[in-house]
C-alpha positions as CSV (number, residue, x, y, z in Angstrom):
1,X,-11.7,-36.6,15.7
2,X,-10.0,-35.7,12.3
3,X,-13.3,-34.5,10.9
4,X,-14.0,-32.4,13.9
5,X,-10.6,-30.8,13.6
6,X,-11.3,-29.8,10.0
7,X,-14.7,-28.4,11.0
8,X,-13.1,-26.1,13.4
9,X,-10.6,-24.9,10.8
10,X,-13.2,-24.1,8.2
11,X,-14.3,-20.8,9.8
12,X,-10.7,-19.7,10.1
13,X,-10.0,-20.2,6.4
14,X,-13.3,-18.5,5.6
15,X,-12.5,-15.5,7.7
16,X,-9.0,-15.3,6.0
17,X,-10.7,-15.2,2.6
18,X,-13.0,-12.4,3.7
19,X,-10.1,-10.4,5.0
20,X,-8.0,-10.8,1.9
21,X,-10.9,-9.8,-0.3
22,X,-12.0,-6.8,1.7
23,X,-8.7,-5.1,2.7
24,X,-7.3,-3.7,-0.5
25,X,-5.5,-0.8,-2.3
26,X,-6.4,0.3,-5.8
27,X,-4.9,2.8,-8.4
28,X,-6.6,5.7,-10.1
29,X,-5.9,8.8,-12.2
30,X,-2.9,7.3,-14.1
31,X,-1.2,10.0,-16.2
32,X,1.8,9.3,-18.5
33,X,3.2,12.7,-19.5
34,X,5.7,13.4,-22.2
35,X,8.1,15.6,-20.3
36,X,11.2,13.8,-18.9
37,X,10.1,10.6,-20.6
38,X,12.7,7.8,-20.3
39,X,14.1,6.1,-23.3
40,X,15.1,2.9,-21.5
41,X,14.4,1.0,-18.3
42,X,16.1,2.1,-15.2
43,X,19.3,0.5,-13.8
44,X,18.2,1.7,-10.3
45,X,15.2,3.1,-8.4
46,X,15.6,5.8,-5.7
47,X,12.7,6.1,-3.2
48,X,12.2,9.5,-1.5
49,X,10.0,9.8,1.7
50,X,6.5,10.7,0.7
51,X,5.5,14.1,2.1
52,X,3.0,14.3,4.9
53,X,2.9,18.1,4.9
54,X,-0.6,18.4,3.4
55,X,-1.9,15.0,4.5
56,X,-5.1,14.5,6.5
57,X,-3.4,12.4,9.3
58,X,-5.7,11.0,11.9
59,X,-4.2,9.1,14.8
60,X,-6.0,7.0,17.4
61,X,-4.9,9.1,20.3
62,X,-6.5,6.8,22.9
63,X,-4.5,3.7,21.9
64,X,-1.4,5.3,20.4
65,X,1.7,5.2,22.6
66,X,3.8,7.7,20.6
67,X,1.4,10.6,19.8
68,X,2.2,12.7,16.8
69,X,4.4,10.0,15.2
70,X,2.0,8.5,12.7
71,X,3.1,10.7,9.9
72,X,6.8,9.8,10.2
73,X,5.9,6.1,10.8
74,X,4.0,5.8,7.5
75,X,6.8,7.6,5.6
76,X,9.3,5.0,6.9
77,X,6.9,2.1,6.3
78,X,6.1,3.0,2.7
79,X,9.8,3.7,1.8
80,X,10.8,0.3,3.3
81,X,8.2,-1.7,1.4
82,X,8.7,0.2,-1.8
83,X,12.4,-0.6,-1.8
84,X,11.6,-4.2,-1.1
85,X,9.0,-4.5,-3.9
86,X,10.9,-2.6,-6.5
87,X,14.1,-4.5,-5.8
88,X,12.4,-7.9,-5.9
89,X,10.4,-7.3,-9.0
90,X,12.0,-4.6,-11.3
91,X,15.5,-3.4,-10.5
92,X,17.7,-2.6,-7.4
93,X,16.2,0.1,-5.3
94,X,17.4,2.2,-2.3
95,X,15.8,4.8,0.0
96,X,17.2,8.3,-0.1
97,X,16.6,11.5,1.7
98,X,14.7,14.3,-0.1
99,X,17.1,15.7,-2.6
100,X,19.5,12.8,-2.0
101,X,19.2,11.0,-5.3
102,X,22.1,11.2,-7.8
103,X,21.7,13.5,-10.8
104,X,21.4,10.8,-13.3
105,X,21.2,7.0,-13.8
106,X,17.8,5.9,-12.5
107,X,14.2,6.7,-11.7
108,X,13.1,8.6,-8.7
109,X,9.9,7.5,-7.0
110,X,8.2,9.9,-4.6
111,X,5.0,11.7,-3.9
112,X,2.8,12.6,-1.0
113,X,0.3,11.1,1.4
114,X,-3.1,12.8,1.1
115,X,-4.9,10.8,3.8
116,X,-3.8,8.5,6.6
117,X,-6.2,7.2,9.2
118,X,-5.0,4.4,11.5
119,X,-8.6,3.7,12.7
120,X,-9.3,1.8,15.9
121,X,-8.0,-1.7,16.3
122,X,-10.5,-2.6,19.0
123,X,-13.5,-1.5,16.9
124,X,-12.1,-3.5,13.9
125,X,-11.8,-6.6,16.1
126,X,-15.2,-6.3,17.8
127,X,-17.5,-4.8,15.2
128,X,-15.8,-4.4,11.8
129,X,-17.9,-3.5,8.7
130,X,-16.1,-0.2,8.4
131,X,-16.1,0.6,12.1
132,X,-12.5,1.5,13.1
133,X,-11.3,1.0,9.6
134,X,-8.0,2.3,8.3
135,X,-7.4,4.5,5.3
136,X,-4.3,5.3,3.3
137,X,-4.2,7.5,0.1
138,X,-1.3,8.8,-1.8
139,X,-0.3,10.7,-4.9
140,X,2.8,9.2,-6.7
141,X,5.2,10.8,-9.1
142,X,8.0,8.9,-11.0
143,X,10.8,10.9,-12.5
144,X,13.7,10.1,-14.8
145,X,16.7,11.6,-13.0
146,X,17.7,14.3,-12.6
147,X,15.0,15.1,-10.0
148,X,14.3,18.5,-11.7
149,X,12.6,16.6,-14.6
150,X,8.8,16.7,-14.7
151,X,7.2,13.3,-13.7
152,X,6.6,11.1,-16.7
153,X,4.2,8.9,-14.6
154,X,1.7,10.1,-12.1
155,X,-1.1,8.3,-10.3
156,X,-3.0,8.0,-7.0
157,X,-3.6,5.1,-4.7
158,X,-6.4,4.6,-2.3
159,X,-7.3,1.8,0.1
160,X,-7.7,0.5,3.6
161,X,-9.3,-2.2,5.7
162,X,-12.7,-1.4,4.2
163,X,-15.9,-3.3,5.4
164,X,-14.4,-6.5,6.8
165,X,-16.7,-8.1,9.5
166,X,-15.6,-8.0,13.1
167,X,-16.1,-10.7,15.8
168,X,-19.6,-9.5,16.6
169,X,-20.8,-9.1,13.0
170,X,-19.2,-12.1,11.2
171,X,-22.0,-14.3,9.9
172,X,-19.9,-17.4,10.0
173,X,-20.6,-19.6,13.1
174,X,-17.8,-20.1,15.6
175,X,-15.6,-17.5,14.0
176,X,-15.5,-14.7,16.6
177,X,-12.1,-15.6,18.0
178,X,-10.3,-16.0,14.6
179,X,-12.0,-12.9,13.2
180,X,-10.9,-10.7,16.1
181,X,-7.4,-12.2,15.9
182,X,-7.1,-11.5,12.2
183,X,-8.6,-8.0,12.4
184,X,-6.1,-7.1,15.1
185,X,-3.3,-7.4,12.5
186,X,-5.0,-5.1,10.0
187,X,-3.5,-1.6,10.2
188,X,-1.4,1.1,8.5
189,X,1.5,-1.3,8.3
190,X,-0.6,-3.6,6.1
191,X,-1.9,-0.6,4.1
192,X,1.7,0.6,3.5
193,X,2.7,-2.9,2.2
194,X,-0.3,-3.1,-0.1
195,X,0.3,0.5,-1.3
196,X,3.9,-0.4,-2.2
197,X,2.7,-3.4,-4.1
198,X,0.3,-1.3,-6.2
199,X,2.9,1.4,-6.8
200,X,5.3,-1.2,-8.0
201,X,2.6,-2.9,-10.2
202,X,1.8,0.4,-11.8
203,X,5.4,1.1,-12.6
204,X,5.8,-2.4,-13.9
205,X,2.7,-2.0,-16.1
206,X,4.3,1.2,-17.6
207,X,7.5,-0.7,-18.3
208,X,5.7,-3.7,-19.7
209,X,3.9,-1.6,-22.3
210,X,7.3,-0.5,-23.6
211,X,8.8,-3.9,-23.6
212,X,11.2,-3.3,-20.8
213,X,9.9,-6.1,-18.6
214,X,8.0,-9.2,-19.5
215,X,4.2,-8.8,-19.5
216,X,2.8,-10.7,-16.5
217,X,6.1,-10.6,-14.7
218,X,4.4,-8.5,-12.0
219,X,0.7,-8.7,-11.2
220,X,-1.2,-5.8,-12.9
221,X,-2.4,-3.0,-10.7
222,X,-6.0,-3.1,-9.4
223,X,-7.7,-0.1,-10.9
224,X,-10.3,1.8,-8.8
225,X,-13.8,1.5,-10.1
226,X,-14.7,5.1,-9.3
């Protein structure tokens, strides 16, 4: 009985491994300018809502309850996760309204969404391999306060649920149910959390290169291959 129990668990762990490897966010176009360059690490981070004004926002209108709300939802999600990640790994952080950061005494993290696609949860669960996949892309700017300073660190992030198999396309036997269950949890909430981790990792890498945090204290950012 014990062996049979473990046999049934194997597909679940295999599916979990596939999901963790396929759903990801990476960083590209890192630019460290000279204008507004800080001379020391920040005592505090301030996180502004990322703009959605120019973003390609695509909602699933068939499954979405609150139509037209995806843009504001991802703004709130990314701000929340960024505050959590920065506070946990680098320095205290707080969310502020646009223009609400103090005039000095910290770093301001902001930017814009360029693309948000919440995909289709039912297609991810049933088919996968890109069908119904999510996508989230941002441009990030980090400034040494005051906010009028030019960004000293700029980069972009890109990611989503990618080509994870769904229940119908997973080659692992007996895995349809756990695959569908795990795919149902993949969405823009997960993309926002992963994006926040990569933004934090990129800022941490900038700080580590200047001796302001210990190298390896935060996992290095995953750089895009293209």
